[in-house]
C-alpha positions in Angstrom: 0.2 -0.2 0.0 1.1 3.4 -0.7 2.1 6.3 1.7 -0.1 9.0 2.1 2.9 11.1 3.8 3.7 12.7 0.3 0.6 14.9 1.1 2.1 16.5 4.2 0.0 18.6 6.1 -3.0 18.7 3.9 -5.6 21.6 4.8 -8.9 20.2 5.5 -10.8 21.9 2.0 -7.9 20.9 -0.5 -8.8 19.0 -3.3 -6.8 15.9 -3.9 -6.5 15.3 -7.8 -5.0 11.4 -8.5 -3.8 10.7 -12.4 -2.3 7.4 -13.9 -2.4 5.1 -16.6 -5.0 2.2 -16.4 -4.4 -0.4 -13.4 -1.8 1.5 -11.8 -3.4 1.8 -8.3 -5.3 4.8 -8.5 -8.4 3.4 -6.5 -6.5 2.0 -3.5 -4.7 5.3 -3.2 -8.1 7.2 -3.5 -9.6 5.3 -0.7 -7.0 5.2 1.3 -6.4 9.2 1.2 -10.2 9.4 2.1 -9.9 6.9 5.0 -7.0 9.1 6.3 -7.8 12.5 5.5 -11.3 12.5 4.3 -13.4 13.5 1.6 -15.0 12.3 -1.3 -13.9 10.3 -4.4 -14.9 11.8 -7.6 -14.3 9.5 -11.1 -12.4 11.2 -13.6 -12.5 8.6 -15.8 -14.7 8.4 -19.2 -15.6 4.7 -19.2 -16.6 4.4 -15.8 -19.0 6.9 -16.3 -21.7 4.4 -18.0 -24.1 2.7 -15.7 -23.8 -0.3 -18.1 -20.3 -0.9 -16.8 -18.8 -2.2 -13.8 -16.2 -4.9 -14.1 -15.0 -4.5 -17.4 -14.2 -0.6 -16.6 -12.7 -1.8 -13.3 -15.1 0.5 -11.4 -15.1 0.4 -7.8 -16.6 -2.2 -6.3 -19.5 -2.0 -3.8 -17.2 -2.9 -1.1 -14.8 -0.3 -2.1 -17.5 2.1 -2.1 -18.7 1.2 1.0 -15.7 2.4 2.4 -16.2 6.5 1.4 -18.2 8.2 -0.7 -18.2 7.6 -4.4 -19.4 10.1 -6.8 -20.1 10.4 -10.7 -19.5 6.8 -11.3 -21.9 4.6 -13.2 -24.3 7.4 -13.3 -24.5 7.9 -17.3 -26.8 6.1 -19.8 -24.9 4.3 -22.4 -27.0 6.3 -25.2 -26.6 9.5 -23.3 -24.1 12.0 -25.2 -21.4 12.7 -22.4 -18.3 14.7 -23.0 -15.6 16.8 -20.9 -17.8 19.7 -20.5 -20.6 17.4 -19.1 -18.1 15.8 -16.5 -16.9 19.5 -15.9 -20.3 20.9 -14.9 -20.8 18.0 -12.6 -17.5 18.5 -11.0 -18.5 22.1 -10.6 -21.5 21.4 -8.3 -19.7 18.7 -6.1 -17.2 21.7 -5.4 -19.6 24.1 -4.1 -21.3 21.3 -1.6 -17.9 22.0 0.5 -16.6 18.2 0.7 -13.0 17.8 -0.2 -12.9 15.9 -3.5 -10.4 13.4 -4.3 -10.7 13.4 -8.1 -9.2 10.2 -9.5 -9.3 8.7 -13.1 -7.2 8.2 -16.3 -8.9 10.6 -18.7 -6.1 13.4 -18.9 -8.3 15.7 -20.9 -10.9 15.9 -17.9 -7.8 17.0 -15.4 -6.5 19.4 -18.1 -10.1 21.1 -18.2 -10.2 21.1 -14.7 -6.9 22.9 -14.1 -6.3 25.0 -17.0 -10.2 25.6 -18.0 -12.2 24.6 -21.0 -13.0 26.5 -24.2 -16.8 26.8 -24.7 -17.3 25.2 -28.0 -21.1 24.5 -29.6 -22.3 21.7 -29.3 -22.1 19.3 -32.8 -25.1 18.9 -34.8 -26.8 15.4 -35.0 -26.1 15.1 -38.7 -22.2 16.1 -38.7 -22.1 13.3 -35.8 -23.5 10.9 -37.8 -21.2 11.9 -41.0 -18.1 11.3 -38.6 -19.2 8.0 -37.4 -19.1 6.5 -40.5 -15.7 7.6 -41.5 -12.3 5.9 -40.8 -9.6 7.3 -38.7 -7.3 7.7 -41.7 -10.1 10.1 -43.3 -10.9 11.8 -40.1 -7.0 12.7 -39.6 -6.8 13.8 -43.3 -10.0 16.6 -42.5 -8.2 18.5 -39.9 -6.4 21.5 -39.6 -2.7 21.3 -39.4 -2.2 23.2 -36.1 -4.9 20.9 -34.3 -3.5 17.7 -35.5 -0.3 18.4 -34.3 -1.7 18.4 -30.9 -4.0 15.6 -30.8 -3.3 11.9 -30.2 -4.2 10.8 -33.3 -4.3 7.1 -32.2 -7.3 7.7 -30.1 -9.9 7.9 -32.5 -12.8 9.6 -30.2 -10.5 12.8 -30.0 -9.7 12.8 -33.2 -13.1 12.7 -34.4 -14.3 15.5 -32.0 -11.6 17.6 -33.4 -13.1 16.5 -37.2 -16.8 17.4 -35.7 -15.4 20.7 -34.1 -14.2 21.8 -37.7 -17.0 20.9 -39.4 -19.5 22.5 -37.2 -18.0 25.5 -36.5 -15.4 26.2 -39.6 -12.5 26.7 -36.9 -10.3 24.5 -35.6 -10.2 22.9 -32.2 -7.0 24.7 -31.6 -8.3 27.7 -32.4 -11.3 27.1 -29.9 -8.9 25.7 -27.1 -6.5 28.9 -27.4 -9.8 30.8 -26.0 -10.2 29.0 -23.1 -11.6 30.6 -19.9 -10.2 30.4 -16.1 -10.2 27.0 -14.6 -12.4 25.5 -11.7 -9.2 24.6 -10.0 -5.9 26.6 -9.9 -2.9 24.3 -10.2 -1.7 26.1 -6.9 -4.8 25.2 -5.0 -4.9 21.4 -5.4 -2.6 18.6 -4.5 -1.6 17.2 -7.6 -0.3 13.4 -7.6 0.5 11.2 -11.2 1.5 8.0 -11.1 4.7 7.2 -12.8 5.0 3.5 -13.6 7.4 1.5 -15.5 6.1 -0.4 -18.6 6.9 -4.3 -17.8 5.5 -3.4 -14.2 2.1 -2.0 -15.7 1.7 -4.7 -18.5 2.1 -7.6 -15.9 -0.3 -5.9 -14.0 -2.9 -4.8 -16.8 -2.9 -9.1 -17.8 -3.7 -9.9 -14.3 -6.5 -7.4 -14.2 -8.3 -8.6 -16.9 -8.1 -12.2 -16.2 -9.5 -10.9 -12.9 -12.2 -9.2 -14.7 -13.2 -12.6 -16.3 -13.0 -14.0 -12.7 -15.7 -11.4 -11.7 -18.2 -11.6 -14.8 -17.0 -9.3 -17.2 -18.5 -11.6 -20.2 -21.7 -11.9 -18.2 -21.6 -8.0 -17.9 -20.8 -8.0 -21.5 -23.5 -10.6 -22.7 -26.3 -8.6 -21.0 -25.6 -5.7 -23.2 -25.3 -7.5 -26.3 -29.0 -7.2 -27.6 -28.5 -3.7 -27.5 -24.8 -3.5 -28.6 -23.8 -0.4 -30.9 -20.1 0.0 -31.7 -20.5 3.8 -32.6 -21.6 4.6 -29.0 -18.4 5.6 -27.0 -19.6 3.5 -24.1 -19.6 0.2 -26.2 -16.4 0.9 -27.4 -14.7 0.5 -23.6 -11.4 -1.8 -23.7 -12.4 -5.3 -23.5 -16.2 -4.9 -24.6 -15.8 -5.2 -28.9 -13.2 -8.3 -27.8 -15.9 -10.0 -25.8 -18.4 -9.1 -27.9 -16.9 -10.6 -30.9 -16.3 -13.6 -28.8 -20.0 -14.0 -27.8 -20.8 -13.7 -31.7 -18.5 -16.4 -32.5 -15.9 -14.7 -34.5 -13.1 -15.3 -31.8 -12.2 -17.6 -29.0 -12.3 -16.6 -25.3 -8.2 -17.0 -25.4 -8.4 -14.7 -28.1 -10.4 -12.2 -27.3 -8.6 -12.0 -23.7 -5.3 -11.8 -25.6 -6.6 -8.8 -28.1 -8.2 -6.8 -25.0 -4.8 -7.1 -23.0 -3.1 -5.8 -26.0 -5.4 -3.3 -26.6 -5.2 -1.9 -23.1 -1.3 -2.1 -22.9 -1.7 0.1 -26.0 -3.9 2.5 -24.3 -1.7 2.6 -21.2 1.3 3.7 -23.1 -0.6 6.8 -24.7 -1.6 7.5 -21.3 1.4 7.3 -20.1 3.1 9.4 -22.7 0.6 11.9 -22.2 1.2 12.5 -18.5 4.9 12.5 -19.0 4.4 15.5 -21.1 1.5 17.3 -20.0 1.8 16.5 -16.1 5.6 17.1 -15.6 5.0 19.3 -12.7 2.4 17.3 -10.5 4.0 15.3 -7.6 5.1 11.6 -9.4 4.9 8.6 -7.3 6.2 5.0 -8.3 4.3 2.1 -6.8 6.1 -1.1 -6.7 
């Protein structure tokens, strides 16, 4: 278990932010801080907001949720639009409650919007969203302005598609909108910021063990319940592990093949997270678990 001594003399109302790649141990640290220092645990993971998933997205278990208040976990329907802006507005309401938030997750854009502000970009019309859903990643990338493309994780389809939609809907690149960002909800010097800095081999081994644990805990049954309504165009249904297990249920691959592909996809995602966090969170307090 990680020590919370790095928090020092933590003021009673100071927010704590815990970022890190998937499977790095953020949930355990958040619970420990809540027990030792008090506070409510707030989700900052884009997949864990969806009500249809618990096991496959590694949401805190009911037993973990019983140890401290948990907010913004599993509260969004799969068919409901949900963006960084939606999340930020919900966090703003939590901040007004007066309870210390312990905000934890792996979605870097959530933390960036929280501590650096978020541009007020108009909503994407449904027709443009539908058109984007029908395009492949290379086509979406080709349709971006150069400045926006340089700042994107080009392997993250959701981010690329969002940038394409903004340009189509507004005639302005996403980077132009972001240049007009307003004041942040939480200034960096008013929060305690922690990021997990983990080694590749250590994390890869944990990812494999965790997916096996998910299978043991009923991930396949969870996916099977959603299968009749499965829509690969929905962000909720693109959570890592879901397409692979859906393919197994459809008879297109064995369970061992689905497991292997899901583990590989998770490791690739974690690599992108680690790269992003080392670049964008260089001034955060870094911890390395063993």
